[in-house]
C-alpha positions in Angstrom: -192.6 24.0 -183.4 -195.9 24.7 -181.5 -198.9 26.9 -182.4 -200.2 28.6 -179.3 -203.6 30.6 -178.8 -206.2 31.5 -176.0 -209.9 31.0 -176.1 -213.0 31.0 -173.8 -215.6 28.3 -173.2 -218.8 29.7 -171.9 -221.7 28.1 -170.2 -223.9 29.3 -173.1 -224.2 26.5 -175.6 -222.6 26.7 -179.1 -225.9 25.9 -181.0 -225.4 24.1 -184.4 -227.7 22.3 -186.7 -229.1 18.9 -185.3 -231.5 16.3 -186.4 -235.3 16.6 -184.8 -238.5 15.3 -186.1 -240.5 17.6 -188.4 -242.3 20.3 -186.8 -240.5 19.7 -183.4 -237.8 22.3 -182.8 -235.2 21.3 -180.4 -234.9 23.5 -177.4 -231.6 23.8 -175.4 -232.3 25.0 -171.8 -229.5 27.0 -170.2 -228.8 29.6 -167.8 -228.1 33.2 -169.2 -224.8 33.8 -167.7 -221.3 35.1 -168.9 -219.2 32.7 -166.9 -216.5 31.0 -168.6 -213.3 29.0 -168.8 -210.2 30.5 -170.1 -207.7 28.0 -172.2 -204.6 28.4 -173.5 -203.6 25.6 -175.9 -201.2 24.5 -178.4 -200.9 22.0 -181.3 -197.4 20.6 -182.2 -196.3 20.1 -185.8 -196.1 16.6 -184.4 -199.9 16.5 -184.0 -199.8 16.8 -180.1 -202.3 19.0 -178.3 -201.5 21.0 -174.9 -204.1 22.5 -173.0 -204.3 24.5 -169.5 -207.7 25.7 -168.1 -208.2 28.5 -165.9 -211.3 29.8 -164.2 -210.2 33.3 -164.6 -208.8 35.6 -167.5 -205.4 34.5 -168.7 -202.6 36.9 -168.0 -198.8 36.8 -168.7 -198.5 34.7 -165.4 -200.4 31.9 -167.0 -198.7 32.2 -170.4 -195.5 31.9 -168.7 -196.6 28.9 -166.8 -197.8 27.6 -170.2 -194.5 28.0 -171.9 -193.0 26.2 -168.9 -195.3 23.3 -169.2 -194.3 23.1 -173.1 -190.6 23.2 -172.0 -191.3 20.3 -169.9 -193.0 18.1 -172.4 -191.3 19.2 -175.7 -187.6 18.1 -175.9 -184.9 20.2 -177.5 -185.2 23.6 -178.8 -188.9 24.9 -179.1 -190.4 27.5 -181.5 -193.8 29.1 -180.3 -195.9 30.9 -183.1 -198.9 33.0 -181.6 -200.7 36.0 -182.5 -199.9 39.5 -181.2 -202.0 39.7 -177.9 -200.7 42.2 -175.5 -200.1 39.5 -173.2 -197.5 37.9 -175.4 -195.5 41.1 -175.7 -195.4 41.9 -171.9 -192.4 42.7 -169.9 -192.9 39.6 -167.9 -192.7 37.5 -171.2 -189.4 39.3 -172.0 -188.0 38.5 -168.7 -188.9 35.0 -168.4 -187.2 34.5 -171.9 -184.3 36.3 -171.0 -183.6 34.7 -167.5 -185.1 31.1 -167.8 -185.9 30.1 -171.3 -183.7 31.9 -173.9 -181.6 28.9 -174.7 -184.4 26.6 -175.6 -187.5 28.8 -176.4 -187.9 31.3 -179.3 -191.2 33.2 -180.0 -192.5 34.3 -183.1 -195.8 36.3 -183.8 -198.0 35.8 -186.8 -198.5 38.7 -189.1 -201.3 41.1 -188.2 -204.6 39.5 -187.9 -204.3 36.3 -189.5 -206.3 33.4 -187.8 -206.1 31.4 -191.0 -202.5 30.9 -190.5 -202.9 29.5 -187.1 -203.9 25.8 -186.9 -204.9 26.1 -183.2 -207.8 28.5 -184.2 -209.0 25.3 -186.2 -208.7 23.1 -183.0 -210.7 25.7 -181.0 -213.4 25.5 -183.9 -213.5 21.9 -184.0 -213.7 21.6 -180.2 -216.6 24.3 -180.0 -218.9 23.6 -183.0 -218.3 19.5 -183.3 -217.1 18.0 -179.9 -219.1 20.3 -177.9 -221.9 21.4 -180.5 -225.1 22.2 -178.4 -223.7 21.1 -175.0 -225.4 23.0 -171.9 -223.6 22.9 -168.7 -225.0 24.4 -165.4 -221.7 25.0 -163.7 -217.9 25.5 -164.9 -217.1 22.4 -163.2 -219.3 20.6 -165.7 -218.0 22.8 -168.5 -214.4 21.8 -167.7 -215.2 18.1 -167.3 -217.0 18.4 -170.9 -214.1 20.2 -172.3 -211.5 17.7 -171.0 -213.6 14.9 -172.6 -213.8 16.7 -175.8 -210.0 17.2 -175.8 -209.6 13.4 -175.1 -211.7 12.6 -178.0 -209.8 15.1 -180.3 -206.3 13.6 -179.3 -207.7 10.4 -180.7 -208.5 11.8 -184.2 -205.1 12.6 -185.6 -206.5 13.2 -189.1 -208.4 16.0 -187.8 -205.4 17.7 -186.2 -203.4 16.8 -189.3 -206.2 18.5 -191.3 -206.2 21.7 -189.3 -202.4 22.0 -189.8 -202.8 21.2 -193.6 -205.7 24.0 -193.9 -203.0 26.6 -192.4 -200.8 25.7 -195.3 -198.1 24.2 -192.9 -197.9 20.8 -194.3 
C-alpha cells in the first residue's frame, strides 16, 4: 500500500520560529516570485518514501510516470490511495490501468476532503516546516538540491515516517 499526493515547493521560504538575540529580529532575504517545483510523492506502509520532482505543473502524464515508477520499485500487487484530484480521475489514468497496470495496480480515493487520513500530507508538512524551514533559494536548481537533501534526511528518520502513518490512524 502506498499513499500518494502532490505538492509544490516554492522559492518563497516557509517561515517558522527561530532563535535570535533579543531585539534582533531575523530577516530572510528572498526574491518575490511564484516559481516552484511540483513534486509527486508517496509513502509506503513499509515506511519507504518515493518522490519525483518536476519544474512544471503535474498532469496525468506525470502521474502515470509515477505509477510506473512505483510498479518498478514495489514488488507484487500495489494499492495506491490518493485524493480525488481531477488528474487522478482522467481518461488517461483509466486507460493506463486497463492497458498496462490492471493486474498489479489498484487505485482507491480518500473520501471527500480528508487530508488527516493521508500520511503523505504529514510528510509534506514535515519537509516544508522542519527540514526546509526558513530556507531561501535563489533558483529552482537550488530549491531542487535543498529538497533532495531534505528527502534524504527524512529517509533516515523512520520514527518520523511511522509517526505520520500512525497519526493517520493506519497502524
